[in-house]
N, C-alpha and C positions, 0 to 999 in steps of 0.2 A: 881290116877285111872281116866281114861277118861269117862266122863258121856255120851258121844255121842254113839248112837247105832252103831252096826256094819254095817248097811246099811242105805242108804238115798233114798227116793222116790223123783225123780227129774223131772223137766220139764223146757223148755225154753219158755219165754213169753214176750209179750209186756206188761209192767207194768205201769198203769196210775199214773200220778201225782195227787195230791189231787183235783184240779179243774176238771180234766177229770173224776176222780172217782165219784165226786159229780154229774156231768152231767149224768154219766152212772146210778147212783142210781136214778136220776130223771126219766130216761127212764124206769127203772125197775118198778117204782111206777105208770107209766101210764098203765100198764097191769092190766087186771082183772084176778086174780088167782083163779082157781077152788079149792075146798076143797081138801086137801091132797098135793097140790103143794108145792114145796120147793124152794122158791126164794133164790138166791145166796146172801150171805151177801156182803155188799158193799166193805168190805176190801178184798174180794176174786175176785172181778170182774177184768178180764184181758183177753188177747187174747193169747192162747197157740200157740207157733210156732212148737214145737216138744215135745212129751212126751217121757221121757227117761226110766221111770220105776225105779225099785230098783237097786242100785249099792253100792258096798262096800264103806263105808265112807272113808276108807284109799285111795281111788282112786280120791277123790274130787279135790286135787290140780292138778292132771293130766287132769281131765275133765275141770276144770276152765280154764286152759291154752289152751287146745285143742279146746275149743268152742269160742275162740276169732276169729271172721271172719271179712272180710271187711264189712263195714256198711256205707250206705248213708242215711242221715235223709230224712224223707218224711212225707207227711200228709195223714192221713186216714180219710175218710168221713164215719161215721157210721150213719145208719138211716133206715135200712131195717129190720123190725121185722119179725120173722118167727117161726113156731113151727115145729121142725123136727120129723121124726118117732121116736118113743120111748118117746115122750112127753118132748123133750128138747126145751125150749123156748130160742131163741137166738136173738141177734142184729147183723146183718151182715153189711159189708161195701157196699156202693152204687157201688163201683168198687174196683178192686184189683190193687193197684199201682205196677208198675214194680219193684220198690225198695223193696216192701214187698215180692214179689215172688222171687227176687234175694236173699234176706236175708234167706228165707226159704230154697232155694236151696243150698246156701253156708253152712248153718247149717247142712243140710242133708249130705253134703260131709264131713263136720267135724266129724259127727257121724260115718260115714264109716271109716274115717281115724283113729278114736279111737276104731275101731272094734266093733261098736254098730250098730244096725239095725234100720234105720228110719221106721216109719209107712209106709205101702204100699199104703194105701188109699189116694185118692186125697186130697190135702190141701184145706180146706174151712174155711178161717179166720172168727171168730165170737167171741162175748162175750156171754157166757152162762148166761141167766137171771134167769132161774129156771129149775128144774127137776120135773118130775111127773106132767107136765103141759099140757097134751094132749088136754085139752079143754079150754085152756087159751084164754081170750079175748085180742087180739092184739090191741095195740094203734091205734086209727084212724089216728092220725097224731102226729108228734113230730118234734122238731127242729133237723135238721141234725147236728150231733156232729162232729166238725173238731178237730181231735186229731193229734197234731204235735209229731211225733215219732222221738226221738233223741237217742234211744238206746234200748237194750233188756236185759233181765235178766235170770240168772240161779236161779231157785226157788226150794226150798225143801218143800215137803208136809209131815207134821208129826202131827198125832193126830188131824186132822181137821183144823190145822192152816198152813199158808204159811209163809215161811221166804225167803226173797231175799238173796241169798248167794253172788252173785256178779252181778254187772251191767256193761254192755259193751256199748261203744258208739263210 
């Protein structure tokens, strides 16, 4: 009997290696969090490329194959803290490299080819630092984080934990 549930909650992400994850954790620690804020655990810090939602687990092999798209390595410079409407504290890139935007676009087309619907809203790459953080004190300054991106991942979210299902490079 298969222990896997009938569906999987999925997203595509830039998944940091340990040194970058530690630097992101350091950035998170520079903030002043208001009472009730929910800082994101260090092992969950990432940049979402596309949220796929719930899909039948039986479809995972097809999705894994169909989400392999052309990829060019690039560097992402993170260092712009912001608090978005709804109290989402984020760390944004200083600029959006053309390779990141191409990757996002290629993945959007792959989703369409798989008869999935990409999100309609404009893509705003970011690392979520905390939720319920409307009155967070943003860091006055911090070292810009240079993240060498050499691939992307298909990730499953289950019961509050994330599992990288496959890595593409």
